[in-house]
C-alpha positions in Angstrom: -31.7 -3.5 -16.2 -28.6 -2.2 -19.2 -27.8 -5.6 -21.4 -24.5 -4.1 -21.5 -24.1 -6.2 -17.6 -26.6 -8.7 -17.9 -26.2 -11.5 -20.5 -27.7 -14.7 -21.3 -24.6 -16.9 -21.8 -25.7 -19.9 -23.2 -22.4 -21.5 -25.2 -20.2 -24.4 -23.7 -17.4 -23.6 -21.6 -13.9 -23.2 -22.8 -14.0 -23.1 -26.8 -13.3 -20.2 -28.5 -14.8 -17.7 -25.5 -11.4 -18.7 -24.1 -9.4 -19.1 -26.2 -10.6 -15.0 -27.3 -10.0 -14.2 -23.6 -6.2 -15.7 -23.7 -5.8 -13.5 -27.2 -7.5 -10.4 -25.3 -5.6 -10.7 -21.9 -2.2 -11.3 -23.7 -2.4 -8.1 -26.0 -3.7 -6.2 -23.5 -0.5 -6.4 -21.2 1.2 -5.1 -24.2 2.9 -9.0 -24.1 2.3 -10.7 -27.7 5.1 -12.2 -28.2 6.9 -12.4 -25.5 2.9 -13.9 -23.3 3.0 -16.6 -26.1 6.2 -18.0 -26.0 5.6 -17.5 -22.0 2.6 -20.1 -22.4 4.4 -22.6 -24.5 6.1 -23.5 -21.2 3.8 -23.2 -18.8 3.5 -26.8 -16.6 6.0 -28.0 -19.6 9.1 -30.5 -18.0 11.4 -27.5 -18.9 9.7 -24.9 -17.8 7.8 -22.9 -15.1 5.0 -24.6 -12.7 1.4 -22.1 -13.7 1.2 -19.3 -11.0 -2.6 -19.7 -11.0 -4.0 -23.3 -8.7 -2.5 -26.1 -7.5 -4.4 -28.6 -10.0 -1.6 -31.3 -11.2 -0.1 -31.1 -14.6 -1.1 -33.8 -17.5 1.6 -36.4 -19.4 2.5 -33.5 -21.4 2.1 -35.1 -25.0 0.6 -31.8 -25.5 2.7 -28.4 -25.4 -1.0 -25.9 -24.7 -0.6 -27.6 -20.9 -2.5 -24.3 -19.4 -5.9 -23.3 -18.7 -7.7 -19.8 -19.4 -7.7 -18.6 -15.8 -4.3 -19.9 -15.9 -3.0 -17.5 -19.2 -4.8 -14.9 -17.1 -1.9 -15.4 -14.4 0.2 -15.6 -16.6 0.2 -12.6 -18.8 -0.2 -11.1 -15.2 3.0 -11.8 -14.2 4.5 -11.0 -17.8 3.3 -7.9 -18.6 5.5 -4.7 -19.7 3.5 -2.6 -17.5 5.7 -1.2 -15.0 5.1 0.0 -11.1 7.9 2.1 -10.4 8.4 4.1 -7.3 7.9 7.0 -9.0 4.8 5.9 -11.1 3.6 4.9 -7.5 5.0 7.8 -5.9 3.2 10.0 -7.5 -0.4 9.5 -5.5 -1.1 9.4 -2.1 -2.0 6.2 -0.4 -5.7 8.2 0.2 -6.0 8.8 -3.7 -4.8 4.7 -4.5 -6.9 3.2 -1.9 -10.3 5.8 -3.7 -8.8 3.2 -6.5 -10.5 -0.2 -7.7 -8.0 -3.5 -6.4 -7.9 -4.1 -10.1 -6.6 -0.5 -10.8 -4.0 -0.7 -8.0 -2.4 -4.3 -9.3 -2.6 -2.8 -12.9 0.1 -0.7 -13.0 2.3 -3.5 -13.1 5.7 -5.3 -11.8 6.8 -4.2 -9.2 10.3 -3.1 -9.3 12.0 -1.7 -6.0 11.7 -2.0 -2.2 10.1 1.2 -1.0 9.0 2.7 2.5 6.5 4.3 3.6 6.9 7.8 4.0 3.7 8.9 6.2 4.8 13.1 6.2 3.8 13.0 2.3 1.3 9.9 2.2 3.1 8.2 -0.1 5.7 5.4 -1.2 9.3 6.2 -1.8 12.6 4.0 -2.5 14.5 2.0 0.2 17.7 0.1 -0.3 17.6 -3.3 0.3 20.2 -3.3 2.9 18.3 -0.4 4.5 15.1 -2.7 4.8 16.3 -5.8 5.8 18.2 -3.8 8.7 15.0 -1.9 9.8 12.8 -4.7 9.4 16.0 -6.7 12.2 15.9 -4.2 14.0 12.4 -3.9 14.5 11.6 -7.9 14.9 15.0 -7.5 17.4 13.3 -4.5 19.5 9.9 -6.7 20.1 9.2 -8.2 23.7 9.2 -10.9 22.6 9.6 -13.7 19.0 5.4 -14.8 19.7 4.5 -10.1 19.2 6.0 -10.7 15.2 3.3 -12.4 12.8 4.8 -13.9 9.4 2.1 -15.1 6.8 2.5 -17.0 4.0 0.7 -17.1 0.8 -0.1 -20.8 -1.2 2.1 -19.2 -4.1 5.6 -19.7 -2.3 8.1 -22.6 -3.5 8.8 -25.0 -0.7 12.8 -23.9 -1.7 10.8 -20.8 -0.4 8.7 -22.0 2.7 11.2 -24.4 4.3 13.6 -21.8 4.5 11.0 -18.8 6.0 9.7 -21.4 8.9 13.5 -22.1 10.0 13.9 -18.1 9.8 11.2 -17.7 12.2 11.8 -20.7 14.1 14.8 -19.7 15.1 13.4 -16.2 15.4 12.0 -18.2 18.1 8.0 -18.4 17.3 5.5 -20.7 15.7 2.9 -17.6 14.2 2.3 -18.5 10.7 -1.4 -17.9 10.1 -1.5 -18.6 6.0 -3.8 -19.0 3.3 -4.6 -22.7 4.3 -6.5 -20.8 7.4 -9.2 -19.3 4.9 -9.8 -22.4 2.3 -8.9 -26.6 3.1 -7.7 -26.5 6.6 -11.2 -28.1 7.6 -10.0 -30.7 4.7 -6.9 -31.5 6.2 -8.3 -31.5 10.2 -11.3 -33.7 9.0 -9.3 -35.8 7.0 -6.4 -36.4 9.7 -9.3 -37.7 12.2 -11.1 -40.0 9.7 -8.3 -41.6 7.2 -4.8 -40.1 9.7 -3.6 -38.0 6.0 -4.7 -34.6 5.3 -4.6 -34.8 1.6 -6.6 -36.5 -0.9 -5.5 -39.9 -1.8 -5.8 -39.8 -5.6 -4.3 -38.9 -8.5 -5.1 -38.2 -12.3 -4.8 -41.6 -13.2 -8.1 -42.5 -11.0 -9.5 -40.5 -12.5 -9.3 -42.3 -16.0 -11.0 -45.8 -14.6 -13.6 -44.4 -12.2 -17.0 -45.2 -12.5 -18.6 -42.1 -10.7 -17.2 -38.8 -9.8 -18.9 -37.0 -7.0 -18.3 -33.4 -7.1 -20.0 -31.4 -4.0 -19.4 -27.3 -3.8 -16.3 -26.8 -6.5 -16.8 -24.4 -10.0 -13.8 -25.9 -11.6 -14.7 -24.1 -14.5 -13.6 -20.8 -13.0 -11.6 -22.3 -10.5 -9.9 -25.1 -12.1 -10.3 -25.0 -15.7 -7.7 -28.1 -16.1 -10.0 -30.0 -14.4 -12.1 -30.1 -17.1 -10.5 -32.2 -19.7 -10.5 -34.9 -17.0 -14.1 -34.2 -16.2 -14.4 -34.4 -20.2 -12.4 -38.0 -20.6 -14.9 -39.4 -17.8 -17.7 -37.8 -19.3 -16.8 -39.4 -23.1 -16.6 -43.1 -21.4 -19.3 -43.2 -20.1 -18.7 -42.6 -16.4 -21.2 -40.8 -13.7 -20.6 -37.0 -13.1 -22.5 -35.8 -10.5 -22.4 -33.0 -9.5 -23.8 -30.6 -6.4 -23.9 -27.2 -6.3 -26.5 -24.5 -5.1 -25.6 -22.8 -8.7 -26.1 -23.7 -12.1 -22.5 -23.5 -13.2 -21.3 -23.4 -16.5 -18.5 -25.5 -16.7 -20.4 -28.4 -14.8 -23.1 -28.7 -17.4 -20.7 -28.6 -20.6 -17.3 -28.4 -22.1 -15.5 -27.4 -25.4 -12.7 -28.5 -25.7 -9.7 -25.9 -27.3 -7.6 -28.6 -28.2 -10.6 -31.0 -29.9 -10.1 -29.7 -33.1 -13.6 -31.5 -34.1 -15.4 -29.8 -31.4 -13.9 -26.7 -32.1 -14.8 -26.8 -35.8 -18.2 -28.4 -35.2 -18.8 -25.7 -32.9 -19.4 -28.9 -30.3 -19.1 -29.8 -27.4 -19.6 -32.6 -24.2 -22.1 -32.4 -21.3 -20.0 -32.7 -17.9 -22.3 -33.6 -15.2 -24.9 -36.9 -15.4 -27.2 -35.2 -12.8 -26.8 -32.0 -11.4 -28.8 -31.6 -7.4 -29.3 -28.1 -7.2 -29.0 -28.3 -3.2 -29.2 -25.5 -0.7 -26.4 -23.3 0.4 -25.0 -25.6 3.2 -27.3 -28.2 2.8 -24.6 -30.7 1.7 -23.4 -32.8 4.9 -28.2 -33.1 4.7 -28.0 -34.1 1.3 -24.5 -36.6 1.8 -26.2 -38.0 4.9 -29.2 -39.2 2.9 -27.4 -40.6 0.5 -25.7 -42.9 3.1 -29.3 -43.9 4.9 -30.3 -44.5 1.7 -27.6 -47.4 1.3 -27.8 -48.7 4.6 -31.9 -49.0 4.0 -30.8 -50.7 0.4 -28.6 -52.9 2.6 -30.3 -54.1 5.4 -33.7 -55.1 2.7 -30.7 -57.0 0.6 -29.1 -58.6 3.6 -33.0 -60.2 5.5 -33.8 -61.2 1.2 -30.6 -63.3 1.1 -29.1 -60.8 -1.8 -25.5 -59.5 -2.1 -24.4 -56.3 0.1 -24.7 -53.5 -1.4 -21.9 -52.1 1.6 -18.6 -53.9 1.7 -18.6 -55.4 4.8 -15.3 -56.7 4.6 -13.5 -53.3 4.4 -15.5 -52.3 7.3 -15.1 -55.0 9.1 -10.9 -54.9 9.2 -10.4 -51.3 8.1 -12.5 -49.3 10.6 -14.0 -48.2 13.2 -17.2 -46.8 15.5 -19.0 -48.2 12.4 -21.8 -49.7 14.4 -22.4 -45.8 16.2 -22.5 -44.1 13.0 -25.3 -46.3 11.6 -27.4 -46.1 14.3 -27.3 -42.8 14.1 -27.8 -42.8 10.1 -30.6 -44.9 10.2 -32.4 -42.1 13.6 -31.3 -39.4 11.2 -35.4 -38.6 10.2 -36.1 -38.3 6.5 -37.8 -34.6 6.1 -34.7 -33.1 8.5 -32.6 -34.5 5.9 -34.9 -33.2 2.7 -35.4 -29.9 4.4 -32.2 -29.0 5.1 -30.6 -30.2 2.2 -33.5 -28.1 -0.1 -33.9 -31.5 -2.3 -36.1 -33.6 -3.2 -35.8 -37.2 -1.6 -36.2 -38.5 -5.2 -33.2 -36.6 -6.2 -30.9 -38.5 -2.9 -32.6 -41.4 -3.7 -31.2 -40.5 -6.9 -27.6 -39.6 -6.2 -27.4 -42.6 -3.8 -28.4 -45.1 -6.7 -25.6 -43.6 -8.7 -23.3 -43.8 -5.9 -24.3 -48.4 -5.2 -24.5 -48.8 -8.9 -20.2 -47.4 -9.1 -17.9 -49.8 -8.1 -15.0 -47.1 -7.9 -16.0 -43.1 -6.5 -14.1 -40.3 -5.9 -15.0 -37.8 -4.0 -14.3 -33.8 -5.3 -15.0 -30.2 -3.2 -13.8 -27.4 -3.2 -14.6 -24.0 -1.2 -17.9 -24.2 -1.7 -17.8 -26.6 1.1 -14.8 -25.8 3.7 -15.8 -22.2 4.5 -19.2 -23.1 6.6 -19.2 -23.7 10.1 -20.4 -27.2 9.9 -17.6 -28.1 6.8 -15.3 -30.3 9.6 -18.3 -32.5 10.0 -19.3 -32.3 6.1 -16.1 -33.6 5.2 -16.5 -36.4 7.7 -19.4 -36.9 5.9 -18.3 -37.3 2.4 -15.5 -39.8 4.0 -18.0 -42.0 5.9 -20.0 -41.8 1.6 -17.1 -43.4 0.6 -15.8 -45.9 3.5 -19.4 -47.6 3.8 -18.6 -49.2 0.4 -14.8 -49.1 0.8 -13.9 -46.3 -2.2 -10.6 -45.3 -0.2 -6.8 -47.3 -0.7 -8.1 -48.2 -4.1 -7.6 -47.3 -7.9 -10.4 -45.2 -9.4 -11.6 -44.4 -6.1 -11.0 -41.5 -3.2 -11.3 -38.5 -1.3 -10.1 -35.1 -3.5 -9.9 -32.0 -1.7 -9.6 -29.8 -5.1 -6.7 -26.9 -3.4 -6.5 -23.7 -4.3 -3.8 -21.8 -5.1 -0.2 -23.7 -7.2 1.8 -24.4 -3.9 -0.7 -23.7 -0.8 -0.3 -27.9 -0.1 3.5 -28.2 -0.7 3.8 -24.9 1.7 2.2 -26.7 5.1 4.2 -29.9 3.8 7.0 -27.9 4.6 6.2 -26.7 8.3 4.2 -24.4 7.7 1.6 -24.6 10.3 0.8 -23.1 13.5 0.7 -26.0 15.0 3.2 -28.0 14.1 4.2 -32.0 15.2 7.0 -32.2 18.7 8.4 -34.8 15.8 9.0 -32.0 13.4 10.5 -29.8 15.6 13.1 -32.9 16.9 14.3 -33.6 13.5 14.0 -29.5 12.4 16.7 -28.7 16.0 18.6 -31.6 14.9 19.0 -30.6 11.7 19.8 -27.4 12.2 21.2 -27.3 15.7 18.7 -25.2 17.3 15.7 -25.2 20.0 12.7 -24.7 17.6 10.0 -23.2 20.8 7.5 -25.4 20.9 3.7 -23.2 22.2 1.3 -22.9 19.5 1.3 -20.3 17.1 -1.9 -17.9 15.9 -3.6 -18.4 13.3 -5.3 -16.8 10.5 -7.9 -15.3 12.9 -6.0 -15.5 15.7 -3.6 -13.3 14.2 -6.2 -10.4 13.3 -7.3 -10.8 17.5 -3.9 -10.5 18.7 -3.1 -7.6 16.2 -6.2 -5.4 16.9 -6.6 -6.7 20.8 -2.4 -5.9 21.1 -0.3 -3.3 19.6 3.1 -2.7 18.0 3.3 -5.8 17.0 5.3 -6.7 13.6 3.2 -8.2 10.6 5.6 -9.6 7.9 3.6 -11.6 4.4 5.2 -13.2 2.3 2.6 -12.9 -0.4 -0.2 -12.6 -0.6 -3.2 -9.8 -0.1 -4.0 -10.1 3.7 -6.7 -6.7 4.0 -8.5 -8.1 0.5 -8.9 -11.8 1.6 -9.8 -11.8 5.2 -13.2 -11.4 6.7 -14.2 -8.7 8.6 -12.5 -6.3 6.2 -12.5 -3.5 8.6 -11.6 -4.8 11.4 -8.6 -6.4 9.6 -7.8 -3.3 7.9 -7.8 -1.9 12.1 -5.4 -4.6 13.3 -2.9 -3.8 11.0 -3.3 -0.6 11.4 -1.8 -0.6 14.8 1.5 -2.8 14.0 4.5 -1.5 14.7 5.8 -2.8 11.1 4.4 -4.3 7.8 5.7 -5.6 5.0 4.8 -7.3 1.8 6.8 -9.4 -0.2 4.5 -9.4 -3.9 5.4 -9.4 -7.4 2.0 -6.6 -7.6 0.7 -3.7 -5.6 -2.3 -4.2 -4.2 -4.7 -3.5 -1.5 -2.8 -4.8 1.2 0.0 -2.2 0.4 -2.3 0.8 1.6 -3.6 -1.0 5.2 -0.3 0.2 6.8 1.7 0.3 10.3 3.6 3.4 11.9 6.3 1.8 9.4 5.2 -0.3 6.0 7.4 -1.4 3.2 6.6 -2.8 0.3 9.9 -5.9 -1.1 9.3 -6.8 -4.9 10.3 -10.3 -5.4 10.2 -12.6 -8.5 7.4 -14.1 -11.1 7.2 -18.0 -10.9 7.7 -17.0 -14.8 11.4 -15.1 -14.5 14.7 -16.6 -14.0 16.6 -17.3 -11.0 19.8 -16.6 -11.0 22.2 -16.7 -8.1 25.8 -17.2 -7.1 25.5 -21.2 -8.5 23.4 -20.0 -11.7 20.0 -20.5 -12.4 17.9 -22.0 -10.2 14.4 -23.9 -9.8 12.1 -24.2 -7.3 9.8 -27.2 -6.5 5.9 -27.1 -5.9 3.4 -30.2 -4.6 0.0 -30.6 -6.7 -3.2 -30.9 -5.1 -2.6 -34.6 -5.6 1.0 -34.8 -3.7 2.9 -34.5 -6.9 6.6 -32.9 -6.4 8.3 -31.0 -9.5 10.1 -28.4 -10.7 9.2 -25.1 -11.8 12.2 -23.0 -14.1 11.1 -19.2 -15.5 11.9 -18.8 -18.5 11.4 -14.5 -18.9 13.9 -11.8 -17.5 13.1 -10.3 -14.6 10.6 -7.3 -14.6 13.6 -4.9 -12.1 17.4 -5.9 -11.6 16.7 -4.8 -8.2 14.2 -8.0 -7.5 15.1 -10.9 -5.2 14.0 -14.1 -5.4 12.0 -15.7 -2.0 14.1 -17.2 -0.8 17.3 -14.4 -0.8 14.4 -12.5 1.2 14.4 -15.3 3.4 18.2 -15.3 3.8 18.7 -12.3 3.6 17.0 -10.9 6.7 17.7 -13.9 8.7 21.3 -13.3 7.9 20.1 -9.4 9.6 18.1 -10.4 12.3 19.4 -13.5 13.9 22.9 -11.9 13.5 25.6 -13.4 15.7 22.5 -16.2 16.8 21.9 -18.5 13.8 24.5 -21.4 13.1 22.5 -22.0 9.7 24.9 -20.6 6.7 21.8 -18.4 5.3 23.7 -16.8 2.2 25.5 -20.9 1.5 22.3 -21.7 1.4 20.6 -20.0 -1.4 23.6 -20.1 -3.3 22.2 -23.5 -5.1 18.8 -24.3 -4.3 20.1 -27.7 -4.5 21.2 -27.8 -1.3 18.1 -25.9 1.2 16.7 -29.2 -1.1 19.4 -31.8 0.8 18.6 -30.0 4.0 14.4 -30.5 3.2 15.4 -34.3 2.7 17.1 -34.6 6.1 14.3 -33.1 7.6 11.9 -35.4 6.1 11.9 -38.6 5.3 9.7 -38.8 2.2 12.0 -36.2 0.7 14.8 -38.7 0.7 17.0 -38.4 -2.7 14.9 -34.5 -3.2 17.7 -33.7 -5.4 18.1 -36.6 -7.6 13.8 -37.5 -7.8 12.3 -34.0 -8.7 14.2 -33.6 -11.4 13.2 -36.4 -13.3 10.4 -35.3 -15.6 7.4 -35.3 -14.1 8.7 -35.9 -10.7 8.0 -38.1 -7.9 4.7 -38.8 -5.3 5.0 -37.9 -2.0 4.2 -41.4 -0.1 -0.3 -41.3 1.2 -0.1 -43.5 3.4 -4.2 -43.7 3.7 -4.4 -44.8 0.2 -2.2 -47.9 1.0 -4.8 -48.7 3.5 -2.7 -47.9 6.6 -4.6 -46.0 8.9 -2.8 -43.4 11.6 -5.4 -42.8 13.3 -5.6 -43.0 17.0 -7.6 -45.8 16.5 -4.9 -47.6 14.0 -8.0 -47.3 11.8 -10.3 -45.1 9.2 -13.0 -43.1 11.2 -16.6 -43.3 10.7 -18.0 -40.2 12.4 -21.7 -39.0 13.5 -22.8 -36.0 12.9 -26.2 -34.2 13.1 -27.8 -32.5 10.2 -27.5 -29.2 10.9 -30.8 -26.9 11.4 -28.9 -23.1 12.3 -29.4 -23.1 8.4 -30.8 -19.0 7.9 -34.6 -19.4 7.0 -36.1 -16.0 8.6 -35.6 -14.2 11.9 -38.1 -11.0 13.4 -36.1 -8.3 13.0 -36.4 -4.5 14.0 -40.1 -5.3 15.0 -40.2 -6.0 10.7 -40.4 -10.4 10.1 -37.5 -9.8 7.7 -36.4 -12.3 5.5 -32.9 -13.8 6.6 -30.8 -14.6 3.0 -28.4 -17.1 2.9 -24.7 -15.5 1.0 -22.3 -17.8 -0.6 -18.9 -15.2 -1.6 -17.6 -16.7 -4.8 -15.4 -15.7 -8.0 -16.2 -14.1 -10.8 -14.5 -16.0 -14.6 -12.2 -12.2 -14.8 -10.8 -13.1 -10.8 -8.5 -15.9 -9.1 -8.2 -15.3 -5.4 -8.0 -11.5 -4.8 -6.7 -11.3 -8.0 -9.3 -8.9 -10.4 -8.4 -9.3 -13.9 -11.0 -7.7 -15.5 -14.7 -6.7 -15.2 -16.9 -9.8 -16.5 -18.3 -12.3 -15.0 -18.7 -14.2 -19.0 -20.5 -17.7 -17.7 -22.7 -16.2 -15.3 -23.8 -13.7 -18.4 -22.9 -11.2 -16.1 -20.2 -8.4 -17.7 -19.1 -5.0 -17.0 -19.6 -5.1 -12.8 -19.4 -6.5 -9.6 -21.0 -5.8 -7.5 -23.6 -7.7 -8.2 -26.8 -10.3 -6.0 -27.8 -13.7 -8.0 -31.1 -14.2 -6.5 -33.9 -15.9 -7.1 -36.7 -14.3 -9.2 -39.1 -15.4 -6.7 -36.7 -13.5 -3.8 -37.0 -10.7 -6.0 -40.8 -10.4 -6.3 -41.1 -11.2 -2.5 -38.5 -8.3 -1.4 -41.2 -6.0 -3.8 -38.0 -5.3 -6.0 -37.3 -5.5 -9.9 -34.5 -7.6 -11.1 -31.8 -4.6 -11.8 -32.6 -2.8 -8.6 -29.9 -1.7 -6.1 -29.6 -3.2 -3.0 -28.0 -2.5 0.2 -26.5 -6.0 2.5 -25.5 -6.2 5.8 -25.0 -9.6 7.5 -26.6 -10.8 11.5 -24.0 -11.5 13.4 -24.7 -12.5 18.0 -22.4 -9.3 18.7 -24.3 -7.3 17.0 -21.3 -5.1 14.7 -22.9 -3.8 11.6 -21.8 -5.0 8.9 -22.6 -3.4 5.2 -21.2 -3.3 1.9 -24.0 -1.4 -0.2 -24.3 -0.6 -3.6 -25.5 -4.4 -5.6 -27.6 -4.9 -8.4 -30.2 -7.5 -8.3 -29.4 -10.3 -10.8 -32.3 -12.8 -11.2 -30.6 -16.7 -11.6 -31.2 -20.2 -11.2 -29.9 -20.1 -7.0 -32.3 -22.2 -4.7 -34.9 -19.3 -3.1 -33.6 -18.3 0.9 -29.8 -18.2 -0.9 -28.4 -15.0 -2.7 -24.5 -15.1 -4.3 -21.5 -12.6 -4.4 -18.1 -11.9 -5.3 -15.4 -11.2 -2.7 -13.6 -10.1 -1.9 -16.9 -6.6 -2.1 -18.3 -8.8 0.8 -15.5 -9.8 2.8 -16.9 -7.3 4.8 -19.9 -9.4 5.6 -17.9 -11.9 7.6 -17.7 -12.0 10.4 -14.2 -12.3 12.5 -15.8 -14.7 15.1 -17.7 -16.8 12.9 -15.6 -19.7 11.3 -15.2 -23.1 11.1 -15.7 -25.8 14.0 -12.5 -27.1 15.1 -10.4 -25.6 11.9 -11.3 -21.8 12.0 -11.5 -21.2 8.8 -13.9 -18.0 7.8 -17.7 -18.7 7.1 -17.7 -17.1 4.1 -19.8 -19.7 1.7 -23.1 -18.8 4.5 -23.4 -15.6 5.9 -27.0 -14.3 6.9 -27.8 -11.1 5.6 -30.7 -9.2 4.5 -30.8 -6.7 1.8 -32.9 -3.2 1.7 -33.5 -1.0 -1.6 -29.9 0.7 -1.8 -29.8 4.1 -0.2 -27.5 6.8 -1.7 -25.5 9.2 0.2 
């Protein structure tokens, strides 16, 4: 194995490595002065919200409110490079398709609208008026509005998302597949059933007083680096931080705060996790249920001995339903099943439970390592059960904290980007805008792909994102998109999805979060909602990358004006002349946004009401609900295949450290010690030996599914890693072709990208 590819990284997360990476990104994008100036405005009251993750902002006592990966996103958006039609038009789409995702986005900011010319196999410039007229004509020619599909990226602002859903519903459909369908949909579904709200109940202040933090299926060092500041502070004051993750992740082990002169100069760092449990992939439900079983058994013993109870009896009696049924189910679950399916030793589960019982205030955090499984809803409800059993919801320093990814994915859903809208919302929307919204549920992401595949001739419109690269079953998804009559992508940069064209195809360039949005009423600010339901303003500071760029709200307004001509009573162009007008309409539709314009202009913004945090349970029972779930026993173990007893591994997909969602900033994964290569498979050394192979060997991957379709991803290098036996990990989107479209979470339909049964064979060179 080449030492240039895999090296041991024994330094902490953050620190000098992070600062060096930030400097390299700024210089590499050709913006040394502009980049530094832009970073200083990130996440500031008078600046812009980072286009990266949705972790909340601090109290702004520091001018450095950005992290390494946020800086990469900001530098990439502020780049000096320009992907002009002339530049892209030098190449055919066939040639472009052979380039890497990093190369495609590395061409820089899009500058003009473009239309695909099938005769030359190239993108050519097109005027905005012509582009909107083309889209309007294709939409209005559809047999039914439900033949149009409108995708939304989590980067879209509240104002753009609100106008977008209004336009689409005035057009006549609820087809709103969005990135929530592919990430935290199970969190919303599970929590709404359990506590009546699909959002976390905690604020940053709660992290300052929690006695214990339990982190499930999350890698904050790469995906939410600013969270490490809260974890470091909690660790320093003695709070227990208990991490459950199949891989040892550096950000959960130790962190060197770049803003701490003492740590930076001394080379010191702060240990993050007090306990780290490497369960097997998909073993979280079993581990959490085991913790609850330990608590309930200890509570029964305490009650019999006349000692203080270990569960919150008063809270359970006053605020919850179904506890007796739930308790009976937990106590009946055999310990041997819990231990086997969790992949942990009994002593480890006991240890985690003892920490939980000894903590007065507990926060539970989780990420997509929990949500992208078949049993994700059940797992999240088991985490909620864990919190409920000791009253850890609805009081300071305690509660659930689903850590969402993209910067406004939660806000988009709040604004109505949802394929299953509530009747009361539709009633109010129709009343405010004087139209009759469609009532039938629309397509989620999986259903949208299925529909495009089954019924050629649809129109697909994407407000941001990289749909073809982000979705499962890549070959099938690309086939579905190519069967559309028209595909349209609103974007800041060129990406893989723009190469997967329908009969006709457009790419529409928009302003980025860092850029000044000048409208008829002057410079505009947009608003976003972070992962903890704080709503605040974002104002760009840089000149637009091209004078031809339009803002996302303006793109929606002009599209609606062209498409709904003579049908809509909404004055779209008046609304986008001043975004305060959009916010006034938002306030008229949503009670929680009353006085929106006044409240959002206070530095730091405002917090949306969370009824579960008030112990007001908007559920079917009027209380917080316990849910009983059996420990899953269907995780891959082995499978007789082709007459042989072939080992079947459980593959989880993940990001590298030089990546955000499908955007690839570089080929390094510093914290895992991988440099210059993305096609790697992390695997236990003993599993490599059992395969009769060597560390560094190249292999092919094939996933297993009941539909008998052959799904392969070829040429991955084996990397011996600290991961449980039988479990393997690799990066997406390279492994997305292995995820069957038909494999998704029960109830929530999120693709099972974190639990894919695969077989591994030596690479067969072409």
